[in-house]
mmCIF file of the C-alpha atoms, coordinates in Angstrom:
data_MODEL
# 
_entry.id   MODEL 
# 
loop_
_atom_site.group_PDB 
_atom_site.id 
_atom_site.type_symbol 
_atom_site.label_atom_id 
_atom_site.label_alt_id 
_atom_site.label_comp_id 
_atom_site.label_asym_id 
_atom_site.label_entity_id 
_atom_site.label_seq_id 
_atom_site.pdbx_PDB_ins_code 
_atom_site.Cartn_x 
_atom_site.Cartn_y 
_atom_site.Cartn_z 
_atom_site.occupancy 
_atom_site.B_iso_or_equiv 
_atom_site.pdbx_formal_charge 
_atom_site.auth_seq_id 
_atom_site.auth_comp_id 
_atom_site.auth_asym_id 
_atom_site.auth_atom_id 
_atom_site.pdbx_PDB_model_num 
ATOM 1  C CA . MET A 1 1  ? 185.402 105.045 113.291 1.00 0.00 ? 1  MET A CA 1 
ATOM 2  C CA . GLY A 1 2  ? 186.000 108.458 114.842 1.00 0.00 ? 2  GLY A CA 1 
ATOM 3  C CA . SER A 1 3  ? 187.832 108.921 118.102 1.00 0.00 ? 3  SER A CA 1 
ATOM 4  C CA . THR A 1 4  ? 185.324 111.190 119.845 1.00 0.00 ? 4  THR A CA 1 
ATOM 5  C CA . GLY A 1 5  ? 183.123 109.774 122.576 1.00 0.00 ? 5  GLY A CA 1 
ATOM 6  C CA . LEU A 1 6  ? 183.577 108.293 126.036 1.00 0.00 ? 6  LEU A CA 1 
ATOM 7  C CA . TRP A 1 7  ? 186.730 106.254 126.727 1.00 0.00 ? 7  TRP A CA 1 
ATOM 8  C CA . VAL A 1 8  ? 187.071 104.342 129.999 1.00 0.00 ? 8  VAL A CA 1 
ATOM 9  C CA . THR A 1 9  ? 189.522 102.147 131.867 1.00 0.00 ? 9  THR A CA 1 
ATOM 10 C CA . GLN A 1 10 ? 188.409 98.591  132.574 1.00 0.00 ? 10 GLN A CA 1 
ATOM 11 C CA . ASP A 1 11 ? 187.567 99.465  136.187 1.00 0.00 ? 11 ASP A CA 1 
ATOM 12 C CA . ASP A 1 12 ? 185.752 102.707 135.192 1.00 0.00 ? 12 ASP A CA 1 
ATOM 13 C CA . HIS A 1 13 ? 188.048 104.721 137.468 1.00 0.00 ? 13 HIS A CA 1 
ATOM 14 C CA . VAL A 1 14 ? 189.153 106.961 134.585 1.00 0.00 ? 14 VAL A CA 1 
ATOM 15 C CA . ARG A 1 15 ? 186.507 108.185 132.168 1.00 0.00 ? 15 ARG A CA 1 
ATOM 16 C CA . GLN A 1 16 ? 187.640 110.477 129.410 1.00 0.00 ? 16 GLN A CA 1 
ATOM 17 C CA . GLU A 1 17 ? 185.158 112.132 127.081 1.00 0.00 ? 17 GLU A CA 1 
ATOM 18 C CA . LEU A 1 18 ? 186.677 113.387 123.833 1.00 0.00 ? 18 LEU A CA 1 
ATOM 19 C CA . LEU A 1 19 ? 184.320 116.020 122.494 1.00 0.00 ? 19 LEU A CA 1 
ATOM 20 C CA . PRO A 1 20 ? 183.978 116.738 118.755 1.00 0.00 ? 20 PRO A CA 1 
ATOM 21 C CA . GLU A 1 21 ? 184.882 120.427 119.147 1.00 0.00 ? 21 GLU A CA 1 
ATOM 22 C CA . GLY A 1 22 ? 188.380 119.490 120.352 1.00 0.00 ? 22 GLY A CA 1 
ATOM 23 C CA . ARG A 1 23 ? 187.765 119.596 124.101 1.00 0.00 ? 23 ARG A CA 1 
ATOM 24 C CA . TYR A 1 24 ? 187.975 116.801 126.666 1.00 0.00 ? 24 TYR A CA 1 
ATOM 25 C CA . VAL A 1 25 ? 186.672 116.179 130.164 1.00 0.00 ? 25 VAL A CA 1 
ATOM 26 C CA . GLU A 1 26 ? 188.328 113.524 132.299 1.00 0.00 ? 26 GLU A CA 1 
ATOM 27 C CA . ALA A 1 27 ? 186.720 112.052 135.404 1.00 0.00 ? 27 ALA A CA 1 
ATOM 28 C CA . ARG A 1 28 ? 188.700 110.133 138.019 1.00 0.00 ? 28 ARG A CA 1 
ATOM 29 C CA . GLY A 1 29 ? 186.835 108.097 140.592 1.00 0.00 ? 29 GLY A CA 1 
ATOM 30 C CA . THR A 1 30 ? 184.125 110.311 142.059 1.00 0.00 ? 30 THR A CA 1 
ATOM 31 C CA . THR A 1 31 ? 185.649 113.532 140.703 1.00 0.00 ? 31 THR A CA 1 
ATOM 32 C CA . GLU A 1 32 ? 183.652 114.225 137.543 1.00 0.00 ? 32 GLU A CA 1 
ATOM 33 C CA . GLN A 1 33 ? 185.839 117.018 136.133 1.00 0.00 ? 33 GLN A CA 1 
ATOM 34 C CA . ALA A 1 34 ? 189.289 116.108 137.403 1.00 0.00 ? 34 ALA A CA 1 
ATOM 35 C CA . TYR A 1 35 ? 190.869 117.422 134.188 1.00 0.00 ? 35 TYR A CA 1 
ATOM 36 C CA . THR A 1 36 ? 189.563 119.530 131.328 1.00 0.00 ? 36 THR A CA 1 
ATOM 37 C CA . GLY A 1 37 ? 191.305 120.906 128.286 1.00 0.00 ? 37 GLY A CA 1 
ATOM 38 C CA . SER A 1 38 ? 191.747 120.627 124.561 1.00 0.00 ? 38 SER A CA 1 
ATOM 39 C CA . HIS A 1 39 ? 192.874 117.789 122.349 1.00 0.00 ? 39 HIS A CA 1 
ATOM 40 C CA . THR A 1 40 ? 194.051 117.391 118.780 1.00 0.00 ? 40 THR A CA 1 
ATOM 41 C CA . ILE A 1 41 ? 194.103 114.127 116.888 1.00 0.00 ? 41 ILE A CA 1 
ATOM 42 C CA . ALA A 1 42 ? 196.398 113.457 113.937 1.00 0.00 ? 42 ALA A CA 1 
ATOM 43 C CA . GLY A 1 43 ? 196.008 109.969 112.530 1.00 0.00 ? 43 GLY A CA 1 
ATOM 44 C CA . THR A 1 44 ? 196.321 107.606 115.487 1.00 0.00 ? 44 THR A CA 1 
ATOM 45 C CA . HIS A 1 45 ? 198.046 110.106 117.817 1.00 0.00 ? 45 HIS A CA 1 
ATOM 46 C CA . ILE A 1 46 ? 196.340 112.407 120.325 1.00 0.00 ? 46 ILE A CA 1 
ATOM 47 C CA . ASP A 1 47 ? 197.856 115.446 122.053 1.00 0.00 ? 47 ASP A CA 1 
ATOM 48 C CA . TYR A 1 48 ? 196.282 116.995 125.136 1.00 0.00 ? 48 TYR A CA 1 
ATOM 49 C CA . VAL A 1 49 ? 196.689 120.477 126.628 1.00 0.00 ? 49 VAL A CA 1 
ATOM 50 C CA . ASP A 1 50 ? 195.052 120.698 130.038 1.00 0.00 ? 50 ASP A CA 1 
ATOM 51 C CA . ASP A 1 51 ? 193.407 123.983 131.046 1.00 0.00 ? 51 ASP A CA 1 
ATOM 52 C CA . SER A 1 52 ? 196.023 124.276 133.816 1.00 0.00 ? 52 SER A CA 1 
ATOM 53 C CA . GLY A 1 53 ? 198.810 124.155 131.211 1.00 0.00 ? 53 GLY A CA 1 
ATOM 54 C CA . PHE A 1 54 ? 200.289 120.663 131.353 1.00 0.00 ? 54 PHE A CA 1 
ATOM 55 C CA . THR A 1 55 ? 200.499 118.528 128.246 1.00 0.00 ? 55 THR A CA 1 
ATOM 56 C CA . ALA A 1 56 ? 200.137 114.815 127.568 1.00 0.00 ? 56 ALA A CA 1 
ATOM 57 C CA . ASP A 1 57 ? 199.712 112.522 124.613 1.00 0.00 ? 57 ASP A CA 1 
ATOM 58 C CA . GLY A 1 58 ? 198.553 109.081 123.624 1.00 0.00 ? 58 GLY A CA 1 
ATOM 59 C CA . ASP A 1 59 ? 197.950 106.717 120.730 1.00 0.00 ? 59 ASP A CA 1 
ATOM 60 C CA . PHE A 1 60 ? 195.004 104.746 119.412 1.00 0.00 ? 60 PHE A CA 1 
ATOM 61 C CA . VAL A 1 61 ? 196.039 101.140 118.724 1.00 0.00 ? 61 VAL A CA 1 
ATOM 62 C CA . ASP A 1 62 ? 193.507 98.541  117.594 1.00 0.00 ? 62 ASP A CA 1 
ATOM 63 C CA . GLY A 1 63 ? 190.578 100.371 119.177 1.00 0.00 ? 63 GLY A CA 1 
ATOM 64 C CA . VAL A 1 64 ? 192.370 101.050 122.469 1.00 0.00 ? 64 VAL A CA 1 
ATOM 65 C CA . LEU A 1 65 ? 193.513 104.491 123.630 1.00 0.00 ? 65 LEU A CA 1 
ATOM 66 C CA . HIS A 1 66 ? 196.950 104.214 125.267 1.00 0.00 ? 66 HIS A CA 1 
ATOM 67 C CA . HIS A 1 67 ? 197.433 107.294 127.443 1.00 0.00 ? 67 HIS A CA 1 
ATOM 68 C CA . ALA A 1 68 ? 199.647 107.917 130.505 1.00 0.00 ? 68 ALA A CA 1 
ATOM 69 C CA . GLY A 1 69 ? 200.204 104.213 131.132 1.00 0.00 ? 69 GLY A CA 1 
ATOM 70 C CA . MET A 1 70 ? 196.482 103.456 130.897 1.00 0.00 ? 70 MET A CA 1 
ATOM 71 C CA . ARG A 1 71 ? 194.428 101.531 128.365 1.00 0.00 ? 71 ARG A CA 1 
ATOM 72 C CA . LEU A 1 72 ? 191.027 103.026 127.678 1.00 0.00 ? 72 LEU A CA 1 
ATOM 73 C CA . ARG A 1 73 ? 188.293 101.553 125.515 1.00 0.00 ? 73 ARG A CA 1 
ATOM 74 C CA . ARG A 1 74 ? 185.176 103.165 124.131 1.00 0.00 ? 74 ARG A CA 1 
ATOM 75 C CA . ALA A 1 75 ? 182.452 102.765 126.733 1.00 0.00 ? 75 ALA A CA 1 
ATOM 76 C CA . GLU A 1 76 ? 180.094 101.138 124.224 1.00 0.00 ? 76 GLU A CA 1 
ATOM 77 C CA . ASP A 1 77 ? 182.783 98.639  123.092 1.00 0.00 ? 77 ASP A CA 1 
ATOM 78 C CA . ARG A 1 78 ? 183.236 97.050  126.525 1.00 0.00 ? 78 ARG A CA 1 
ATOM 79 C CA . SER A 1 79 ? 179.965 95.126  126.292 1.00 0.00 ? 79 SER A CA 1 
ATOM 80 C CA . ALA A 1 80 ? 181.350 93.335  123.228 1.00 0.00 ? 80 ALA A CA 1 
ATOM 81 C CA . GLY A 1 81 ? 184.052 91.583  125.256 1.00 0.00 ? 81 GLY A CA 1 
ATOM 82 C CA . GLY A 1 82 ? 186.609 94.384  125.483 1.00 0.00 ? 82 GLY A CA 1 
ATOM 83 C CA . SER A 1 83 ? 189.014 94.492  128.439 1.00 0.00 ? 83 SER A CA 1 
# 
């Protein structure tokens, strides 16, 4: 399974779309484009470079994206009992 697609926190407050061309768009609450930038994925690790210059990273573990203290699941996986 690829890592692109929409990843969301359980409460839908953070919604992060990982685009196949190496870009991302992160929404927070009612702000649809709170953060935008590029991402690179190597194995189970993801590195982010925001358009404003800051960097972040995360890891995919058992179908969950762990990023900045958050746990995000694929939006389509939540209906199958994900938390």
